[in-house]
C-alpha positions in Angstrom: 1.1 -28.6 31.0 0.7 -32.2 30.1 3.4 -33.3 32.6 1.7 -31.5 35.5 4.6 -29.2 36.1 3.8 -26.3 33.9 2.4 -22.9 34.5 -1.1 -23.9 33.6 -1.1 -27.3 35.4 -4.5 -28.2 36.9 -6.9 -30.9 37.8 -9.7 -31.7 35.4 -13.2 -32.5 36.6 -15.4 -35.2 35.5 -13.7 -38.3 33.9 -10.3 -36.6 33.6 -10.4 -36.3 29.9 -10.7 -32.6 29.8 -14.2 -31.3 30.6 -15.6 -27.9 30.4 -13.7 -26.5 33.3 -10.3 -26.8 34.8 -9.5 -26.0 38.4 -6.2 -24.2 38.5 -3.4 -25.4 40.9 -0.5 -23.4 39.3 0.3 -19.9 38.4 -1.5 -20.3 35.2 -4.9 -20.7 36.8 -5.2 -17.0 37.4 -8.8 -16.9 38.4 -9.6 -20.5 39.2 -11.9 -21.3 36.3 -11.5 -20.9 32.6 -14.4 -21.8 30.4 -14.1 -23.2 26.9 -15.1 -19.9 25.3 -12.6 -18.1 27.5 -9.9 -20.6 26.5 -10.7 -20.1 22.9 -10.6 -16.4 23.1 -7.3 -16.6 25.1 -5.7 -18.7 22.4 -6.9 -16.2 19.7 -5.4 -13.3 21.7 -2.1 -15.3 22.0 -2.1 -16.0 18.3 -2.9 -12.5 17.4 0.0 -11.2 19.5 2.3 -13.8 17.8 1.1 -12.8 14.3 1.7 -9.2 15.1 5.2 -10.0 16.5 4.5 -8.7 20.0 6.7 -11.1 21.9 6.7 -9.0 25.1 2.9 -9.6 25.4 3.2 -13.4 25.2 4.0 -14.4 28.8 1.0 -12.6 30.2 -1.3 -14.1 27.5 0.0 -17.6 28.4 -0.8 -17.3 32.1 -4.6 -18.0 32.0 -4.3 -20.9 29.5 -4.7 -24.5 30.7 -3.1 -27.6 29.2 -5.8 -28.1 26.7 -5.7 -24.6 25.5 -1.9 -24.6 25.2 -2.1 -27.8 23.3 -4.5 -26.2 20.9 -2.4 -23.1 20.6 0.7 -25.2 19.9 -1.0 -26.8 16.9 -1.7 -23.4 15.4 1.8 -22.1 16.4 3.3 -25.0 14.4 1.2 -24.0 11.4 2.3 -20.4 11.7 5.9 -21.5 12.0 5.7 -23.4 8.7 4.1 -20.4 7.0 7.0 -18.2 8.3 9.5 -20.8 7.1 8.0 -20.8 3.7 8.4 -17.1 3.3 4.7 -16.1 3.6 5.4 -13.5 6.3 8.6 -12.0 4.7 7.1 -8.6 3.9 8.3 -6.4 5.5 11.4 -8.4 6.4 11.5 -7.2 10.0 8.0 -8.6 10.6 9.2 -12.1 10.0 11.9 -11.8 12.7 9.5 -10.3 15.1 7.0 -13.1 14.5 9.8 -15.7 15.0 10.6 -14.0 18.4 7.0 -14.2 19.4 6.7 -17.8 18.2 9.9 -18.7 20.1 8.5 -17.4 23.4 4.9 -18.7 22.9 6.1 -22.2 21.9 8.3 -22.4 25.0 5.2 -21.9 27.1 3.0 -24.4 25.2 5.2 -27.4 24.6 4.5 -30.2 27.0 7.8 -31.6 28.2 11.5 -31.1 28.6 12.5 -32.8 25.3 9.9 -30.9 23.3 10.9 -27.7 25.0 14.6 -28.3 24.1 13.6 -29.1 20.5 11.5 -25.9 20.2 14.1 -23.6 21.8 16.9 -25.2 19.9 15.3 -24.7 16.5 17.5 -22.7 14.2 14.6 -21.4 12.2 13.1 -19.7 15.2 16.1 -18.1 16.9 17.0 -14.6 15.9 19.6 -12.1 17.2 16.9 -10.4 19.2 15.6 -13.5 20.9 14.8 -12.5 24.5 15.9 -14.9 27.2 14.0 -13.2 30.1 10.7 -13.4 28.1 11.2 -17.2 27.5 11.9 -17.6 31.2 8.7 -15.8 32.0 6.8 -18.0 29.5 8.1 -21.2 31.1 6.6 -20.2 34.4 7.4 -21.8 37.7 8.9 -25.1 36.5 10.5 -27.2 39.2 14.3 -27.0 39.6 15.0 -30.5 38.1 13.0 -29.6 35.0 14.9 -26.4 34.6 18.3 -28.1 35.1 17.4 -30.8 32.6 16.4 -28.2 29.9 19.5 -26.1 30.6 21.7 -29.2 30.1 20.0 -30.2 26.9 20.3 -26.7 25.4 23.9 -26.3 26.5 24.8 -29.3 24.4 23.7 -27.4 21.2 26.5 -25.0 20.5 24.6 -22.4 18.4 21.7 -22.3 20.9 24.0 -22.0 23.9 26.0 -19.2 22.3 23.0 -17.1 21.3 20.8 -18.1 24.3 23.3 -17.6 27.2 20.9 -15.4 29.2 18.2 -18.1 29.0 20.6 -20.9 30.1 21.9 -18.7 32.9 18.4 -18.0 34.1 17.5 -21.7 34.0 20.6 -22.5 35.9 19.8 -19.9 38.5 16.3 -21.3 38.9 17.5 -24.8 39.3 20.3 -24.0 41.7 22.4 -26.5 39.7 25.6 -25.7 37.7 25.4 -27.3 34.3 28.7 -28.8 33.0 30.5 -26.2 30.8 30.1 -26.7 27.1 31.8 -24.8 24.2 28.6 -23.0 23.3 27.8 -22.0 26.8 31.3 -20.8 27.6 31.4 -18.8 24.3 28.1 -17.2 25.2 29.4 -16.4 28.7 32.5 -14.7 27.2 30.3 -12.5 25.0 27.9 -11.7 27.7 30.5 -10.4 30.2 32.9 -8.7 27.8 32.2 -5.1 28.7 34.0 -2.4 30.6 33.4 -4.2 33.9 35.1 -7.3 32.7 37.5 -7.8 35.7 34.7 -7.1 38.2 32.3 -9.5 36.6 34.9 -12.2 36.5 35.6 -11.7 40.2 31.9 -11.9 41.0 31.2 -15.1 39.1 32.1 -18.1 41.3 32.3 -20.2 38.1 35.1 -18.1 36.6 37.9 -20.6 37.2 36.0 -23.5 35.6 34.7 -21.5 32.7 38.1 -19.9 31.9 39.8 -23.3 32.1 37.2 -24.7 29.7 37.7 -21.7 27.3 41.5 -22.3 27.2 41.0 -26.0 26.6 38.6 -25.7 23.7 39.6 -27.2 20.4 39.1 -23.9 18.7 39.8 -20.6 20.5 36.4 -18.9 21.3 35.7 -16.3 18.7 35.5 -13.4 21.1 39.1 -14.1 22.1 40.3 -13.8 18.5 39.1 -10.2 18.2 41.7 -7.4 18.4 41.4 -5.3 21.5 44.0 -2.9 22.6 45.9 -3.9 25.8 44.8 -0.8 27.7 41.2 -1.5 27.2 39.1 -2.7 30.2 37.8 -5.4 27.9 41.2 -6.8 27.2 40.9 -10.4 28.3 44.6 -11.3 28.6 45.2 -8.4 31.0 42.0 -9.3 33.0 43.3 -12.9 33.4 46.7 -11.7 34.5 45.0 -9.5 37.1 43.0 -12.5 38.4 46.1 -14.7 38.5 48.0 -12.0 40.4 45.1 -11.8 42.9 44.9 -15.5 43.3 41.5 -15.9 41.8 42.9 -18.1 39.1 45.6 -20.7 39.6 48.8 -19.5 37.9 50.2 -23.0 37.1 46.9 -24.1 35.7 46.4 -21.1 33.4 50.0 -21.3 32.2 49.7 -25.1 31.5 46.4 -24.5 29.6 47.9 -21.8 27.5 51.0 -23.7 26.5 48.9 -26.8 25.8 46.7 -24.8 23.5 49.7 -23.4 21.7 51.0 -27.0 21.2 47.7 -28.1 19.7 48.3 -25.6 16.9 45.9 -24.2 14.4 45.5 -20.9 12.5 47.6 -18.1 13.8 44.5 -16.0 14.8 43.4 -18.8 17.2 46.8 -18.8 19.0 47.2 -15.1 19.5 45.1 -15.2 22.7 47.0 -18.0 24.6 50.3 -16.5 23.4 49.4 -13.1 24.7 48.3 -14.5 28.1 51.5 -16.5 28.3 53.6 -13.4 27.6 51.7 -11.4 30.2 52.2 -14.0 32.9 56.0 -13.7 32.4 57.0 -17.2 33.3 60.0 -17.5 35.6 63.1 -19.5 35.0 61.8 -22.6 36.8 58.5 -22.5 34.9 60.3 -22.2 31.7 62.7 -25.1 32.4 59.9 -27.4 33.3 58.5 -27.0 29.7 61.6 -27.2 27.6 60.2 -30.0 25.4 57.2 -27.9 24.8 59.2 -24.8 23.8 61.3 -27.0 21.4 58.1 -28.4 19.8 56.7 -24.9 19.4 59.9 -23.5 17.9 59.9 -26.2 15.3 56.3 -26.5 14.3 54.2 -23.6 15.5 53.2 -20.5 13.4 55.8 -17.9 13.2 54.7 -15.6 16.0 54.5 -18.5 18.5 57.7 -20.1 17.2 59.5 -16.8 17.6 58.4 -16.5 21.2 59.5 -20.1 21.9 62.8 -19.5 20.2 63.4 -16.4 22.4 62.6 -18.4 25.5 65.0 -21.2 24.6 67.7 -18.6 23.7 67.4 -17.1 27.2 67.7 -20.5 28.8 70.7 -21.3 26.6 72.3 -18.0 27.6 71.8 -18.9 31.3 73.3 -22.4 30.7 69.9 -24.0 31.5 69.3 -25.6 28.0 70.7 -29.1 27.5 72.8 -29.6 24.4 70.5 -32.4 23.2 67.4 -30.1 23.4 69.3 -27.3 21.5 70.2 -29.8 18.8 66.6 -30.9 18.5 65.4 -27.3 18.4 68.1 -26.4 15.8 67.1 -29.2 13.4 63.4 -28.2 13.7 64.0 -24.4 13.2 66.4 -24.7 10.4 63.8 -26.8 8.5 61.5 -23.8 8.5 61.2 -21.3 5.7 61.2 -18.0 7.8 64.6 -16.4 7.2 64.4 -14.4 10.5 64.0 -17.6 12.6 66.7 -19.5 10.7 69.3 -16.8 10.9 68.5 -16.3 14.6 68.9 -20.0 15.2 72.4 -20.1 13.4 73.5 -17.1 15.5 72.3 -18.9 18.7 74.2 -22.1 17.9 77.3 -20.0 17.1 77.2 -18.3 20.5 76.8 -21.7 22.3 79.6 -23.2 20.4 81.9 -20.3 21.1 81.1 -20.9 24.8 81.1 -24.7 24.7 83.2 -26.0 21.8 82.7 -29.6 23.0 79.0 -29.4 21.9 80.0 -29.2 18.2 79.6 -33.0 17.7 76.0 -32.8 18.8 75.0 -29.5 17.2 76.7 -29.3 13.8 74.8 -32.3 12.3 71.6 -30.3 13.1 73.2 -27.2 11.5 73.5 -29.0 8.1 69.7 -28.8 7.9 70.3 -25.3 6.6 72.3 -26.7 3.7 69.1 -27.3 1.8 67.6 -23.8 2.5 66.3 -21.9 -0.5 68.4 -18.8 0.5 72.0 -19.3 -0.5 73.1 -16.7 2.0 71.7 -19.0 4.8 73.6 -21.9 3.2 76.7 -19.9 3.3 76.3 -19.0 7.0 75.7 -22.6 7.9 78.7 -23.7 6.0 81.0 -21.2 7.6 79.7 -22.2 11.0 80.5 -25.8 10.3 83.9 -24.8 9.0 84.9 -23.0 12.2 84.4 -26.1 14.3 85.1 -28.9 11.8 88.6 -29.8 13.0 87.4 -30.6 16.5 85.0 -33.3 15.3 85.5 -37.0 15.2 86.1 -38.5 11.7 82.7 -40.2 11.7 80.9 -36.9 12.3 82.9 -35.1 9.6 81.9 -37.8 7.1 78.3 -37.4 8.1 78.5 -33.6 7.5 80.2 -34.2 4.1 77.3 -36.4 3.0 74.8 -33.6 3.7 76.9 -31.0 1.8 75.4 -32.3 -1.4 72.3 -30.3 -0.5 74.3 -27.1 -1.0 73.8 -24.9 -4.0 76.4 -25.4 -6.8 77.6 -21.8 -6.0 79.0 -23.2 -2.7 80.5 -26.3 -4.3 84.0 -25.0 -4.3 83.9 -23.9 -0.7 82.5 -27.3 0.3 85.3 -29.1 -1.6 87.9 -27.0 0.2 86.3 -27.8 3.5 85.5 -31.5 3.2 88.0 -32.5 0.5 87.7 -36.1 -0.9 84.9 -36.8 1.6 82.5 -34.6 -0.4 80.2 -36.9 -2.3 78.8 -36.4 -5.8 80.6 -35.4 -9.0 80.7 -31.6 -9.5 80.0 -31.8 -13.3 77.2 -34.3 -13.4 75.2 -34.1 -16.6 71.9 -32.2 -16.2 68.6 -33.8 -17.0 65.4 -31.8 -17.2 62.6 -33.5 -15.2 59.0 -32.8 -16.2 55.8 -34.5 -15.1 54.6 -37.4 -17.3 52.2 -36.3 -20.0 48.7 -36.7 -18.5 46.7 -39.4 -20.2 43.1 -38.6 -21.1 40.7 -40.4 -18.7 37.6 -41.9 -20.2 34.3 -41.0 -18.6 32.4 -44.0 -17.3 29.0 -44.9 -18.5 25.9 -43.5 -16.8 24.3 -45.4 -13.9 21.7 -48.0 -15.0 19.6 -48.3 -11.9 17.5 -45.8 -10.0 19.1 -46.8 -6.7 22.6 -46.1 -8.0 21.3 -42.7 -9.4 19.9 -41.6 -6.1 23.2 -42.5 -4.4 25.0 -40.5 -7.0 22.8 -37.5 -6.4 23.2 -37.6 -2.7 26.8 -38.6 -2.1 28.8 -37.2 -5.0 29.7 -33.5 -4.9 28.3 -32.7 -8.3 28.9 -28.9 -8.1 32.7 -29.5 -7.8 33.2 -32.3 -10.3 32.0 -31.5 -13.9 32.4 -35.1 -15.0 30.4 -36.5 -12.2 27.8 -33.8 -12.8 27.5 -34.8 -16.5 27.2 -38.5 -15.7 24.5 -37.9 -13.2 22.5 -35.6 -15.5 22.8 -38.2 -18.4 21.8 -41.0 -16.0 18.8 -39.0 -14.7 17.6 -38.3 -18.3 18.0 -41.9 -19.5 16.3 -43.5 -16.5 13.5 -41.0 -16.5 12.9 -41.8 -20.2 12.8 -45.5 -19.4 10.6 -45.3 -16.3 9.5 -41.9 -15.2 7.3 -43.1 -12.4 10.0 -45.1 -10.7 12.4 -42.1 -10.8 9.8 -39.7 -9.6 9.0 -41.9 -6.6 12.7 -42.3 -5.8 13.3 -38.6 -5.9 10.4 -37.9 -3.6 11.6 -40.5 -1.2 15.3 -39.4 -1.3 14.5 -35.6 -1.1 11.4 -35.4 1.1 11.8 -31.8 2.2 14.2 -29.6 0.2 14.2 -26.0 -0.8 14.2 -26.7 -4.5 10.8 -28.3 -4.3 9.5 -24.8 -3.9 9.3 -23.5 -7.5 9.8 -20.0 -6.3 13.3 -20.8 -5.3 14.5 -20.9 -8.9 15.6 -17.8 -10.7 16.1 -17.4 -14.4 19.7 -18.4 -13.9 20.5 -21.6 -11.9 23.5 -23.8 -11.5 22.3 -27.1 -10.2 20.7 -30.4 -11.2 17.9 -29.5 -8.8 16.0 -27.6 -11.5 15.9 -30.8 -13.6 14.6 -32.7 -10.6 11.9 -30.0 -10.1 11.0 -30.3 -13.7 10.7 -34.1 -13.4 8.3 -33.7 -10.5 6.2 -31.1 -12.4 6.9 -28.3 -10.0 8.0 -25.6 -12.5 5.9 -23.0 -14.1 6.0 -23.4 -17.8 6.5 -19.7 -18.4 9.6 -19.7 -16.2 10.9 -22.8 -18.1 10.3 -21.2 -21.4 12.3 -18.1 -20.3 15.1 -20.2 -19.0 15.3 -22.1 -22.3 15.4 -19.1 -24.5 17.2 -16.6 -22.5 20.5 -15.4 -23.9 23.2 -13.0 -22.7 22.4 -9.4 -22.0 24.2 -6.4 -23.5 26.1 -6.0 -20.2 27.0 -9.7 -19.7 30.5 -10.7 -18.9 32.2 -13.8 -20.3 31.8 -15.6 -16.9 28.1 -15.0 -17.1 28.1 -16.2 -20.7 29.9 -19.4 -19.8 27.5 -20.1 -16.9 24.6 -19.3 -19.2 25.5 -22.3 -21.4 25.0 -24.6 -18.5 21.9 -22.8 -17.4 20.1 -23.2 -20.7 21.0 -26.9 -20.9 19.5 -27.4 -17.4 16.2 -25.6 -18.3 16.0 -27.5 -21.5 16.4 -30.8 -19.7 13.9 -29.7 -17.0 11.4 -29.1 -19.7 12.0 -32.4 -21.7 12.9 -34.9 -19.1 10.7 -38.0 -18.9 9.3 -37.4 -22.3 10.0 -39.1 -25.6 11.8 -35.9 -26.8 14.9 -36.5 -24.7 16.0 -40.2 -24.4 19.6 -39.3 -23.5 22.0 -36.3 -23.8 24.2 -35.8 -26.8 26.7 -33.5 -24.9 27.8 -36.0 -22.3 31.6 -36.0 -22.4 33.6 -39.1 -23.3 36.8 -37.7 -21.7 37.5 -36.1 -18.4 38.4 -32.8 -20.1 34.8 -32.5 -21.4 35.7 -33.5 -24.9 33.6 -35.9 -27.1 35.1 -38.4 -29.6 33.7 -37.5 -33.0 32.6 -41.2 -33.8 30.6 -41.3 -30.5 28.7 -38.1 -31.4 27.9 -39.5 -34.9 26.5 -42.7 -33.2 24.4 -40.6 -30.8 22.9 -38.6 -33.7 22.2 -41.9 -35.6 20.4 -43.2 -32.5 18.3 -40.0 -32.5 17.5 -40.4 -36.2 16.5 -44.0 -35.8 14.2 -43.2 -32.9 12.6 -40.3 -34.8 13.8 -37.8 -32.2 15.0 -34.3 -33.0 18.1 -33.3 -30.9 17.4 -30.7 -28.3 18.9 -27.4 -29.5 21.1 -26.5 -26.4 22.2 -30.1 -26.0 23.3 -30.3 -29.6 25.1 -26.9 -29.4 27.1 -28.0 -26.4 27.9 -31.3 -28.1 29.3 -29.5 -31.1 31.5 -27.3 -28.8 32.8 -30.4 -27.1 33.5 -32.6 -30.1 37.2 -32.9 -30.7 37.7 -31.4 -34.2 41.4 -32.1 -34.3 41.1 -35.8 -33.4 42.4 -38.1 -36.1 39.0 -39.7 -36.4 37.3 -36.3 -37.2 37.6 -36.6 -41.0 36.0 -40.1 -41.2 33.4 -39.0 -38.7 32.5 -35.9 -40.8 31.7 -38.2 -43.8 29.5 -40.5 -41.7 27.7 -37.6 -40.1 26.9 -36.1 -43.6 25.6 -39.6 -44.6 23.0 -39.5 -41.8 20.9 -37.3 -44.0 19.7 -35.2 -41.1 20.1 -31.5 -40.4 22.0 -32.3 -37.2 24.3 -34.7 -39.1 25.1 -32.2 -41.8 25.7 -29.5 -39.1 28.2 -31.9 -37.3 29.9 -32.6 -40.6 30.4 -28.9 -41.4 31.6 -28.3 -37.8 34.2 -31.0 -37.9 35.6 -29.6 -41.1 36.1 -26.1 -39.4 39.7 -25.8 -38.1 38.8 -22.8 -36.0 35.0 -22.9 -35.4 35.4 -20.3 -32.7 38.3 -18.0 -32.0 39.1 -15.1 -29.8 41.9 -12.6 -29.2 43.1 -10.6 -26.3 44.2 -7.0 -26.1 44.8 -4.5 -23.3 43.7 -0.8 -23.2 46.6 1.6 -22.6 45.9 3.3 -19.3 48.1 4.7 -16.6 47.8 3.4 -13.1 46.0 5.8 -10.8 47.9 7.1 -7.6 45.6 4.9 -5.4 44.6 2.0 -7.6 41.3 0.4 -7.0 41.3 -3.4 -6.4 40.8 -5.2 -9.7 41.8 -2.2 -11.8 43.4 -4.4 -14.4 40.1 -6.1 -15.2 38.9 -2.8 -16.7 41.7 -2.9 -19.3 41.2 -6.5 -20.6 39.4 -6.7 -23.9 38.4 -10.1 -25.3 37.4 -10.0 -28.9 35.5 -13.1 -30.1 35.8 -13.5 -33.8 32.7 -13.2 -36.0 31.2 -16.7 -36.8 27.9 -16.5 -38.7 27.1 -20.2 -38.1 27.3 -19.8 -34.3 25.7 -16.5 -34.2 22.7 -17.4 -36.4 22.1 -21.1 -35.9 23.0 -21.7 -32.2 20.5 -21.0 -29.4 20.7 -17.5 -27.9 22.8 -18.6 -24.9 25.6 -19.6 -27.3 25.6 -16.7 -29.8 28.3 -14.8 -27.9 30.8 -17.4 -29.3 29.9 -16.1 -32.7 30.9 -12.6 -31.8 27.6 -11.3 -30.5 28.9 -10.2 -27.2 30.6 -6.8 -27.2 34.2 -7.1 -26.3 34.6 -4.3 -23.8 36.4 -4.4 -20.5 34.1 -4.8 -17.5 34.5 -6.0 -14.0 32.0 -8.5 -12.5 31.2 -10.5 -9.4 31.3 -13.9 -11.1 35.0 -14.7 -10.2 33.9 -16.9 -7.4 30.9 -18.4 -9.2 29.9 -21.8 -7.8 29.7 -23.0 -11.4 33.2 -22.0 -12.4 34.2 -25.7 -12.1 32.0 -26.3 -15.2 33.6 -23.5 -17.3 36.5 -25.6 -18.5 34.2 -28.3 -19.9 32.2 -25.8 -22.0 35.0 -25.4 -24.6 37.3 -28.4 -24.3 38.3 -28.2 -28.0 39.1 -24.4 -28.0 41.5 -23.8 -25.2 42.6 -20.3 -26.2 39.0 -19.0 -26.4 38.3 -20.5 -22.9 41.5 -19.0 -21.6 40.5 -15.6 -22.9 37.2 -15.8 -21.1 39.0 -16.7 -17.8 41.4 -13.7 -17.9 39.2 -11.2 -15.9 38.9 -13.7 -13.0 42.6 -14.4 -13.1 43.3 -10.6 -13.1 41.1 -10.4 -10.0 43.2 -13.0 -8.2 46.4 -11.0 -9.0 45.2 -7.5 -8.2 42.7 -8.2 -5.5 41.6 -10.6 -2.8 39.7 -13.2 -4.9 40.6 -16.9 -4.6 40.2 -20.0 -6.7 40.2 -18.6 -10.2 43.0 -21.0 -11.3 40.7 -24.0 -10.6 39.9 -24.5 -14.3 43.5 -24.4 -15.4 44.2 -28.1 -14.8 41.4 -29.1 -17.2 42.3 -26.3 -19.6 45.9 -27.4 -20.3 44.9 -31.1 -20.6 42.2 -30.2 -23.2 42.6 -29.6 -27.0 42.8 -26.7 -29.3 45.4 -24.0 -30.0 47.7 -22.6 -27.3 48.0 -19.0 -28.1 48.4 -15.7 -26.2 45.4 -16.2 -23.9 46.6 -19.5 -22.5 50.1 -18.0 -21.8 48.5 -15.0 -20.2 46.3 -17.0 -17.8 49.4 -18.9 -16.8 51.3 -15.6 -16.2 48.4 -14.3 -14.1 48.2 -17.6 -12.3 51.9 -17.5 -11.3 51.3 -14.1 -9.7 48.1 -14.8 -7.8 47.8 -13.7 -4.2 46.8 -17.1 -3.0 49.4 -19.8 -2.7 47.0 -22.5 -3.8 46.2 -20.5 -6.9 49.9 -20.2 -7.7 50.4 -23.9 -7.2 47.7 -24.8 -9.7 49.3 -22.5 -12.2 52.7 -24.1 -11.7 51.1 -27.5 -12.3 49.4 -26.3 -15.4 52.7 -24.7 -16.7 54.6 -28.0 -16.2 51.9 -30.1 -17.8 51.9 -27.8 -20.8 55.7 -28.1 -21.0 55.5 -31.9 -20.8 53.1 -31.9 -23.7 55.5 -29.8 -25.7 53.0 -27.0 -26.0 54.5 -24.4 -23.7 56.2 -21.4 -25.3 58.4 -20.5 -22.3 59.8 -17.4 -23.9 56.3 -16.1 -24.7 55.3 -16.8 -21.1 58.3 -14.9 -19.9 57.5 -11.9 -22.2 54.0 -11.7 -20.7 55.4 -11.9 -17.2 57.8 -9.1 -18.1 55.2 -6.4 -18.7 52.9 -7.6 -15.9 55.9 -7.2 -13.5 56.8 -3.9 -15.0 53.4 -2.4 -14.5 53.1 -3.9 -11.0 50.3 -6.4 -11.6 52.5 -9.4 -10.8 54.5 -9.1 -7.6 58.1 -10.4 -8.0 57.9 -12.2 -4.6 54.9 -14.2 -5.6 56.5 -15.0 -9.0 59.6 -16.1 -7.2 57.6 -18.4 -5.0 55.9 -20.0 -8.0 59.1 -20.3 -10.0 60.9 -21.9 -7.0 58.1 -24.4 -6.6 58.4 -25.3 -10.3 62.2 -25.5 -10.3 62.2 -27.8 -7.3 60.3 -30.4 -9.3 63.5 -30.6 -11.5 62.3 -28.3 -14.3 65.2 -26.0 -13.9 65.7 -25.5 -17.6 62.1 -24.6 -18.3 61.9 -22.2 -15.4 65.2 -20.5 -16.5 63.9 -20.1 -20.1 60.8 -18.3 -18.7 62.8 -16.1 -16.3 65.4 -15.3 -19.0 62.7 -13.8 -21.2 61.2 -12.0 -18.3 64.3 -10.4 -16.7 65.7 -7.9 -19.2 63.0 -5.3 -18.5 63.1 -5.4 -14.7 66.9 -5.6 -14.7 67.1 -2.4 -16.8 64.5 -0.5 -14.8 65.5 3.0 -13.7 64.3 2.2 -10.2 65.2 -1.1 -8.6 62.1 -3.5 -8.7 61.2 -4.5 -5.2 61.4 -8.2 -4.7 63.4 -8.8 -7.9 66.3 -10.2 -5.8 64.1 -13.2 -4.9 63.5 -13.9 -8.6 67.2 -13.6 -9.4 67.9 -16.1 -6.6 65.6 -18.7 -8.2 67.1 -17.8 -11.6 70.7 -18.4 -10.3 69.7 -21.7 -8.7 68.2 -22.8 -12.1 71.4 -21.8 -14.0 73.7 -23.5 -11.5 71.7 -26.7 -12.0 71.0 -26.7 -15.7 74.2 -24.9 -16.9 72.6 -22.2 -19.1 74.9 -19.4 -20.4 72.8 -16.8 -22.2 73.2 -13.6 -20.1 70.1 -11.4 -20.1 70.4 -7.7 -20.9 70.9 -5.5 -18.0 72.4 -8.1 -15.7 76.0 -7.1 -16.0 75.3 -3.5 -15.2 73.4 -4.4 -12.0 75.9 -7.0 -10.9 78.7 -4.5 -11.4 77.1 -2.0 -9.1 78.0 -1.3 -5.5 76.2 -2.6 -2.5 75.3 -5.8 -0.7 71.5 -5.9 -1.1 70.0 -9.1 -2.0 69.3 -7.7 -5.5 72.9 -7.0 -6.1 74.2 -10.1 -4.5 71.9 -12.4 -6.4 72.7 -10.5 -9.7 76.4 -11.3 -9.1 75.6 -14.9 -8.3 73.5 -15.2 -11.5 76.2 -13.6 -13.6 78.8 -15.8 -12.2 76.7 -18.9 -12.8 76.1 -17.9 -16.4 79.7 -17.2 -17.1 80.8 -20.3 -15.5 78.5 -22.2 -17.8 80.0 -20.3 -20.8 83.6 -21.2 -19.7 82.6 -24.8 -19.2 81.0 -24.9 -22.7 84.1 -23.4 -24.3 86.4 -25.9 -22.5 84.3 -28.8 -23.7 84.4 -27.4 -27.3 88.2 -27.0 -27.1 
């Protein structure tokens, strides 16, 4: 090797520049002398083995090669590596991985120094799941210990390499005799390597076990092998193994316990905390160990995920029962736990405080102020328990403390107002009959889209820095800026693109399919990298007979991109007509008229897809539309006349939604509702006959039959809402299948377009209310939150038909598509913003069906609790059918209790109204 330490190290004869012979001094000399012809044939044999994917043969073929031969081999290995990376060796697929394995081993033996070896062995494009550490060690030969330790240290710093290449790192460390500092990757690889049926024995045998276990427990993210579920009785169960080693004294008990508790305090996803929690449980800390960590347990009970918080609460409860928990710590714990949403933890905490107060009445002054945290709980039964607990000990308190408690009683639900007044008397603040005022968010203002960038430098920054795939407006601005600047100075933009994106996948024309969702295809067209036949197909391709509406929406973007890729930098596309003027994707009619005028004056015919998208985006209901239609007709061009006619159409596109009647199967398949949704797009001859093929589905060309698809999590769905910013109900109809998937299955993110949808223009019909109904019942909390925001925005604009939304929810709840507990969560979130009247109107229209069901609807009690809270706040009085019968029934279930509470609140509102009338 070049540094004289490698397998093939030797001394050259003559002038030292590499003559015809090399006298071997290392293991690679193998016979003393290797001629030029022999070296060449050795390199060819090595390369042949690599090309055939015979990694096992590589170490032996490396042995006779000297430095010069290895250097020559390395040059050709790099070329082969580039070919493999470009996909030229991908058939059959398994061959490419075998070649990578052989390349990995061969390159390790040919690179000249430590840095180069670390770079080669750490390359992601060469590592495979079958990469053989022992073969690499054999290829490296008899490097000196310092070299091996240096390489091991460098590789250990690269997490992915250290995880996958643990056997290699362990071998290098064994050769060097030096222990490399533990790293996250090395420790994770070690855990995977020894996790077998001899786990305990292997941990005992490894002298580094204490250090490596300590590092694993201190890692920011729990090592992935620790998060897997393994039954406690298995010999591979790590928590049991660690307890065994602690019991034997191999591991320090205090250190392991400290590390586990510290990891729990750092928090994170529940799956990352299961391991340290299980280890802590198995160690069974004694009373002294628990007392030393009281502040830690208090913090965990307040802020940790439920499972961890429950354990901490149990620990503190045991300490309290033993009289070992200071009152101040219990008060701090109580305030934290009662702020949580888990009813089990909250009720257990109230019970714990009650027991302590029964034993130590003098602690009431410190504990009861913390108890009032429960006055704001969503569950009125929890509020009632807290109020009763306060009432039992109120007389023993100082006047100042009683006044403090009375001030917090304003958080109680109105249903407890009378009890609070009896308890606190005149000290209770706030009038009981304050006038209700509905609070809705301010009507969102339309945000104008800024002009496109005017310099090449700014454009490149936009392409690199901004997340164009997630922000439709940023995407449109960047696309328009690219087209404009390329029209002005194509050479400058081409040079800038090549400099900014020197090596990217999209510069390989084969990476583009007929469908693409990125600006990269336009950049490739600008650089002349696209095959014209592929471009022509992309520009003319429409929807297939089996296309879904998601695919059709994405197809609109696709055809625009292929069209721009074909025309960019030519005189045929000076700018884009379809660039929005508003954040919703809409275009002001006068602006589009001016753009068409500019095209006419420049003698440019509008690009078909660009013009079609512009027509779909123009705001036909804008007050300026009438005047703009006249000006468009006066242009005297086909595009102008087409715009004029389009602006005069009240419903240029329209759709309706219906559902097939079908019974639920005994074991429903995820996404079954999608198979029942039928979207019928109305026949529109203008769209079907005059628009490009990718748009004709909006004229009724796409058959409206139910079908499931895989586009619900399409990366281009952020763009869908801007395709039809003037036709909300049509867009909503197209989104319904993806919303149904988020209700009935595990899909996420389908509500992302709702914000733009409700802020856009066009009719608000059944489809819009249906997407809101589905959104409020989504599995994912973030999806529900977006649906809540959309509902409130629509209400603030005066466009929400709350009763219609409730009617849609009624049948979705009845058939089991929308789960009541999810709806309750969404409704509570909306009500907590102050929109109690709006939420009640929705729920009042939804409740009669479930209330009258022959079998109690599971989870309906939670919905009734939200409804009762709304009524108590807004003073509504219209009692839904079926409520009285349910409330009059026997039992103390949440369903019956909340039904009675709702009935009482409604009748109280009626009585108050009659009194005011009298």
